[in-house]
N, CA, C and O atoms as a Tinker XYZ file with bonds, in Angstrom:
   260  protein
     1  N      0.797000   -1.219000    0.006000    73     2
     2  CA     0.079000    0.094000   -0.033000    64     1     3
     3  C      0.856000    1.387000   -0.035000    63     2     4     5
     4  O      1.696000    1.633000    0.831000    81     3
     5  N      0.592000    2.122000   -0.921000    73     3     6
     6  CA     1.494000    3.416000   -0.992000    64     5     7
     7  C      1.365000    4.217000    0.335000    63     6     8     9
     8  O      0.434000    4.065000    1.127000    81     7
     9  N      2.471000    5.148000    0.504000    73     7    10
    10  CA     2.202000    6.153000    1.580000    64     9    11
    11  C      1.231000    7.023000    1.452000    63    10    12    13
    12  O      0.901000    7.248000    0.287000    81    11
    13  N      0.552000    7.701000    2.447000    73    11    14
    14  CA    -0.330000    8.619000    2.396000    64    13    15
    15  C      0.323000    9.853000    2.332000    63    14    16    17
    16  O      1.356000   10.046000    2.972000    81    15
    17  N     -0.234000   10.793000    1.546000    73    15    18
    18  CA     0.416000   12.313000    1.336000    64    17    19
    19  C     -0.248000   13.092000    2.343000    63    18    20    21
    20  O     -1.427000   13.034000    2.693000    81    19
    21  N      0.827000   13.949000    2.825000    73    19    22
    22  CA     0.445000   15.060000    3.650000    64    21    23
    23  C      0.077000   16.205000    2.778000    63    22    24    25
    24  O      0.712000   16.573000    1.789000    81    23
    25  N     -1.181000   16.810000    3.316000    73    23    26
    26  CA    -1.837000   18.063000    2.797000    64    25    27
    27  C     -0.721000   19.120000    3.005000    63    26    28    29
    28  O     -0.413000   19.433000    4.155000    81    27
    29  N     -0.123000   19.666000    1.970000    73    27    30
    30  CA     0.853000   20.776000    2.362000    64    29    31
    31  C      0.372000   21.846000    2.731000    63    30    32    33
    32  O      1.197000   22.531000    3.336000    81    31
    33  N     -0.964000   22.454000    2.594000    73    31    34
    34  CA    -1.495000   23.606000    2.927000    64    33    35
    35  C     -1.719000   23.513000    4.582000    63    34    36    37
    36  O     -1.672000   24.531000    5.272000    81    35
    37  N     -1.937000   22.343000    5.081000    73    35    38
    38  CA    -2.277000   21.985000    6.630000    64    37    39
    39  C     -0.688000   22.090000    7.140000    63    38    40    41
    40  O     -0.432000   22.901000    8.030000    81    39
    41  N      0.146000   21.444000    6.697000    73    39    42
    42  CA     1.418000   21.316000    7.033000    64    41    43
    43  C      2.183000   22.669000    7.196000    63    42    44    45
    44  O      3.157000   22.776000    7.940000    81    43
    45  N      1.697000   23.653000    6.478000    73    43    46
    46  CA     2.385000   25.008000    6.448000    64    45    47
    47  C      1.560000   25.712000    7.519000    63    46    48    49
    48  O      2.152000   26.508000    8.247000    81    47
    49  N      0.287000   25.510000    7.688000    73    47    50
    50  CA    -0.356000   26.157000    8.767000    64    49    51
    51  C     -0.381000   25.741000   10.208000    63    50    52    53
    52  O     -0.694000   26.505000   11.121000    81    51
    53  N     -0.047000   24.535000   10.354000    73    51    54
    54  CA     0.017000   23.897000   11.776000    64    53    55
    55  C      1.252000   23.382000   12.096000    63    54    56    57
    56  O      2.051000   23.075000   11.211000    81    55
    57  N      1.536000   23.232000   13.479000    73    55    58
    58  CA     2.738000   22.627000   13.995000    64    57    59
    59  C      2.346000   21.958000   15.283000    63    58    60    61
    60  O      1.260000   22.148000   15.829000    81    59
    61  N      3.301000   21.155000   15.742000    73    59    62
    62  CA     3.000000   20.280000   17.019000    64    61    63
    63  C      3.515000   20.949000   18.057000    63    62    64    65
    64  O      4.542000   21.594000   17.848000    81    63
    65  N      2.962000   20.948000   19.311000    73    63    66
    66  CA     3.815000   21.161000   20.645000    64    65    67
    67  C      4.427000   19.953000   21.048000    63    66    68    69
    68  O      4.219000   18.854000   20.534000    81    67
    69  N      5.289000   20.230000   22.109000    73    67    70
    70  CA     5.806000   18.952000   22.728000    64    69    71
    71  C      4.843000   17.818000   23.187000    63    70    72    73
    72  O      5.050000   16.609000   23.087000    81    71
    73  N      3.840000   18.389000   23.666000    73    71    74
    74  CA     2.856000   17.291000   24.169000    64    73    75
    75  C      1.912000   16.906000   23.185000    63    74    76    77
    76  O      0.974000   16.228000   23.605000    81    75
    77  N      1.934000   17.163000   22.030000    73    75    78
    78  CA     1.262000   16.664000   20.945000    64    77    79
    79  C     -0.050000   17.410000   20.377000    63    78    80    81
    80  O     -0.829000   16.991000   19.522000    81    79
    81  N     -0.084000   18.657000   21.101000    73    79    82
    82  CA    -1.195000   19.523000   20.665000    64    81    83
    83  C     -0.940000   20.174000   19.505000    63    82    84    85
    84  O      0.246000   20.245000   19.185000    81    83
    85  N     -1.978000   20.810000   18.586000    73    83    86
    86  CA    -1.566000   21.446000   17.557000    64    85    87
    87  C     -1.841000   22.912000   17.475000    63    86    88    89
    88  O     -2.985000   23.340000   17.631000    81    87
    89  N     -0.738000   23.756000   17.215000    73    87    90
    90  CA    -0.890000   25.130000   17.417000    64    89    91
    91  C     -0.859000   25.777000   16.087000    63    90    92    93
    92  O     -0.246000   25.273000   15.146000    81    91
    93  N     -1.539000   26.928000   15.997000    73    91    94
    94  CA    -1.734000   27.833000   14.646000    64    93    95
    95  C     -1.560000   29.218000   14.907000    63    94    96    97
    96  O     -1.924000   29.689000   15.985000    81    95
    97  N     -0.995000   29.973000   13.947000    73    95    98
    98  CA    -1.201000   31.425000   13.885000    64    97    99
    99  C     -2.492000   32.091000   13.876000    63    98   100   101
   100  O     -3.260000   31.819000   12.953000    81    99
   101  N     -2.845000   32.928000   14.771000    73    99   102
   102  CA    -4.275000   33.623000   14.756000    64   101   103
   103  C     -4.397000   34.571000   13.603000    63   102   104   105
   104  O     -3.427000   35.200000   13.180000    81   103
   105  N     -5.618000   34.665000   13.095000    73   103   106
   106  CA    -5.796000   35.417000   11.966000    64   105   107
   107  C     -6.196000   37.053000   12.290000    63   106   108   109
   108  O     -6.657000   37.413000   13.373000    81   107
   109  N     -5.964000   37.850000   11.294000    73   107   110
   110  CA    -6.470000   39.309000   11.696000    64   109   111
   111  C     -5.368000   40.148000   11.989000    63   110   112   113
   112  O     -5.569000   41.269000   12.456000    81   111
   113  N     -4.040000   39.660000   11.730000    73   111   114
   114  CA    -2.948000   40.581000   12.110000    64   113   115
   115  C     -2.132000   40.979000   10.831000    63   114   116   117
   116  O     -0.979000   41.385000   10.978000    81   115
   117  N     -2.641000   40.887000    9.688000    73   115   118
   118  CA    -2.010000   41.216000    8.526000    64   117   119
   119  C     -2.026000   42.595000    8.021000    63   118   120   121
   120  O     -0.998000   43.185000    7.688000    81   119
   121  N     -3.329000   43.153000    7.962000    73   119   122
   122  CA    -3.509000   44.614000    7.282000    64   121   123
   123  C     -4.571000   45.005000    8.149000    63   122   124   125
   124  O     -5.049000   44.306000    9.042000    81   123
   125  N     -4.994000   46.436000    7.763000    73   123   126
   126  CA    -6.104000   47.132000    8.271000    64   125   127
   127  C     -6.069000   47.071000    9.886000    63   126   128   129
   128  O     -7.040000   46.710000   10.551000    81   127
   129  N     -4.913000   47.442000   10.397000    73   127   130
   130  CA    -4.601000   47.285000   11.748000    64   129   131
   131  C     -4.935000   48.809000   12.564000    63   130   132   133
   132  O     -4.952000   48.913000   13.791000    81   131
   133  N     -5.156000   49.790000   11.733000    73   131   134
   134  CA    -5.318000   50.868000   12.498000    64   133   135
   135  C     -6.832000   50.918000   13.109000    63   134   136   137
   136  O     -6.964000   51.621000   14.110000    81   135
   137  N     -7.637000   50.449000   12.761000    73   135   138
   138  CA    -9.152000   50.266000   13.588000    64   137   139
   139  C     -9.121000   49.339000   14.761000    63   138   140   141
   140  O    -10.016000   49.371000   15.606000    81   139
   141  N     -7.998000   48.420000   14.840000    73   139   142
   142  CA    -8.130000   47.357000   15.814000    64   141   143
   143  C     -7.366000   48.050000   16.976000    63   142   144   145
   144  O     -6.444000   48.846000   16.800000    81   143
   145  N     -7.854000   47.659000   18.184000    73   143   146
   146  CA    -7.303000   48.240000   19.411000    64   145   147
   147  C     -6.000000   47.341000   19.640000    63   146   148   149
   148  O     -5.760000   46.248000   19.126000    81   147
   149  N     -5.154000   48.132000   20.615000    73   147   150
   150  CA    -3.900000   47.633000   20.897000    64   149   151
   151  C     -3.864000   46.331000   21.756000    63   150   152   153
   152  O     -2.971000   45.487000   21.679000    81   151
   153  N     -4.856000   46.279000   22.515000    73   151   154
   154  CA    -5.202000   45.043000   23.375000    64   153   155
   155  C     -5.385000   43.870000   22.242000    63   154   156   157
   156  O     -4.731000   42.831000   22.340000    81   155
   157  N     -6.268000   44.075000   21.205000    73   155   158
   158  CA    -6.673000   42.961000   20.270000    64   157   159
   159  C     -5.520000   42.671000   19.662000    63   158   160   161
   160  O     -5.197000   41.485000   19.595000    81   159
   161  N     -4.654000   43.702000   19.089000    73   159   162
   162  CA    -3.538000   43.087000   18.163000    64   161   163
   163  C     -2.556000   42.477000   19.355000    63   162   164   165
   164  O     -1.868000   41.529000   18.978000    81   163
   165  N     -2.425000   42.804000   20.464000    73   163   166
   166  CA    -1.451000   42.086000   21.223000    64   165   167
   167  C     -1.778000   40.674000   21.620000    63   166   168   169
   168  O     -0.925000   39.818000   21.853000    81   167
   169  N     -3.249000   40.471000   21.686000    73   167   170
   170  CA    -3.599000   39.209000   21.899000    64   169   171
   171  C     -3.695000   38.320000   20.615000    63   170   172   173
   172  O     -3.855000   37.110000   20.775000    81   171
   173  N     -3.615000   38.797000   19.452000    73   171   174
   174  CA    -3.481000   37.982000   18.243000    64   173   175
   175  C     -1.992000   37.593000   18.120000    63   174   176   177
   176  O     -1.669000   36.688000   17.351000    81   175
   177  N     -1.159000   38.198000   18.796000    73   175   178
   178  CA     0.268000   37.678000   18.671000    64   177   179
   179  C      0.446000   36.332000   19.032000    63   178   180   181
   180  O      1.236000   35.633000   18.397000    81   179
   181  N     -0.173000   35.904000   19.943000    73   179   182
   182  CA    -0.100000   34.713000   20.584000    64   181   183
   183  C     -0.649000   33.453000   19.666000    63   182   184   185
   184  O     -1.630000   33.597000   18.936000    81   183
   185  N     -0.004000   32.336000   19.757000    73   183   186
   186  CA    -0.320000   31.183000   19.074000    64   185   187
   187  C     -1.537000   30.559000   19.783000    63   186   188   189
   188  O     -1.600000   30.417000   21.004000    81   187
   189  N     -2.501000   30.197000   18.910000    73   187   190
   190  CA    -3.622000   29.387000   19.208000    64   189   191
   191  C     -3.410000   27.937000   19.246000    63   190   192   193
   192  O     -2.613000   27.389000   18.485000    81   191
   193  N     -4.136000   27.276000   20.154000    73   191   194
   194  CA    -4.218000   25.651000   20.194000    64   193   195
   195  C     -5.602000   25.175000   19.705000    63   194   196   197
   196  O     -6.689000   25.536000   20.154000    81   195
   197  N     -5.384000   24.352000   18.765000    73   195   198
   198  CA    -6.626000   23.792000   18.068000    64   197   199
   199  C     -7.368000   22.987000   19.181000    63   198   200   201
   200  O     -6.774000   22.389000   20.078000    81   199
   201  N     -8.948000   23.036000   19.013000    73   199   202
   202  CA    -9.855000   22.277000   19.827000    64   201   203
   203  C     -9.731000   21.070000   19.452000    63   202   204   205
   204  O     -9.217000   20.760000   18.377000    81   203
   205  N    -10.338000   19.972000   20.577000    73   203   206
   206  CA   -10.157000   18.572000   20.128000    64   205   207
   207  C    -10.880000   18.176000   18.871000    63   206   208   209
   208  O    -10.381000   17.335000   18.124000    81   207
   209  N    -12.205000   18.831000   18.566000    73   207   210
   210  CA   -12.556000   18.438000   17.333000    64   209   211
   211  C    -11.913000   18.713000   16.156000    63   210   212   213
   212  O    -11.869000   17.882000   15.249000    81   211
   213  N    -11.276000   20.083000   16.061000    73   211   214
   214  CA   -10.253000   20.391000   15.013000    64   213   215
   215  C     -9.160000   19.657000   14.916000    63   214   216   217
   216  O     -8.654000   19.458000   13.812000    81   215
   217  N     -8.602000   19.116000   16.124000    73   215   218
   218  CA    -7.252000   18.377000   15.972000    64   217   219
   219  C     -7.480000   17.068000   15.229000    63   218   220   221
   220  O     -6.655000   16.579000   14.457000    81   219
   221  N     -8.627000   16.559000   15.514000    73   219   222
   222  CA    -9.087000   15.172000   14.923000    64   221   223
   223  C     -8.846000   15.495000   13.318000    63   222   224   225
   224  O     -8.076000   14.824000   12.631000    81   223
   225  N     -9.537000   16.507000   12.866000    73   223   226
   226  CA    -9.573000   16.758000   11.368000    64   225   227
   227  C     -8.235000   17.094000   10.959000    63   226   228   229
   228  O     -7.870000   16.602000    9.891000    81   227
   229  N     -7.350000   17.898000   11.643000    73   227   230
   230  CA    -5.922000   18.280000   11.225000    64   229   231
   231  C     -5.199000   16.991000   11.233000    63   230   232   233
   232  O     -4.412000   16.821000   10.302000    81   231
   233  N     -5.329000   15.985000   12.171000    73   231   234
   234  CA    -4.436000   14.936000   12.077000    64   233   235
   235  C     -4.606000   13.984000   10.861000    63   234   236   237
   236  O     -3.678000   13.258000   10.507000    81   235
   237  N     -5.868000   14.001000   10.196000    73   235   238
   238  CA    -6.259000   13.269000    9.083000    64   237   239
   239  C     -5.415000   13.821000    8.024000    63   238   240   241
   240  O     -4.877000   13.027000    7.252000    81   239
   241  N     -5.191000   15.323000    7.859000    73   239   242
   242  CA    -4.528000   16.039000    6.753000    64   241   243
   243  C     -2.942000   15.856000    7.009000    63   242   244   245
   244  O     -2.154000   16.021000    6.078000    81   243
   245  N     -2.554000   15.547000    8.164000    73   243   246
   246  CA    -1.096000   15.266000    8.401000    64   245   247
   247  C     -0.968000   14.154000    9.070000    63   246   248   249
   248  O     -0.998000   14.115000   10.300000    81   247
   249  N     -0.794000   13.019000    8.228000    73   247   250
   250  CA    -0.845000   11.534000    8.864000    64   249   251
   251  C      0.572000   11.254000    9.391000    63   250   252   253
   252  O      0.700000   10.368000   10.235000    81   251
   253  N      1.558000   11.881000    8.996000    73   251   254
   254  CA     2.882000   11.354000    9.491000    64   253   255
   255  C      3.523000   12.163000   10.538000    63   254   256   257
   256  O      4.544000   11.736000   11.078000    81   255
   257  N      2.986000   13.354000   10.890000    73   255   258
   258  CA     3.580000   14.238000   11.774000    64   257   259
   259  C      3.078000   14.187000   13.150000    63   258   260
   260  O      3.547000   14.936000   14.006000    81   259
C-alpha cells in the first residue's frame, strides 16, 4: 500500500507542541490594523491551540507528523 500524502496547506499552517497539541497562528494581524485596538492586536500575537474536534480533522490531513 502506498504512503499517504500530507496536505501541504495544512502542514504550512499547523505545527505540533511537545505534548502533541496542534498550534496555529491567529488570523487578523496582516492588514487594516489602524482600527483594531492595541489590546486586540497584542492578543492576536499569541499562537492558538486547536480544539479537540479540529485536532482530529487536522491529524487526518497530516498523517505522519
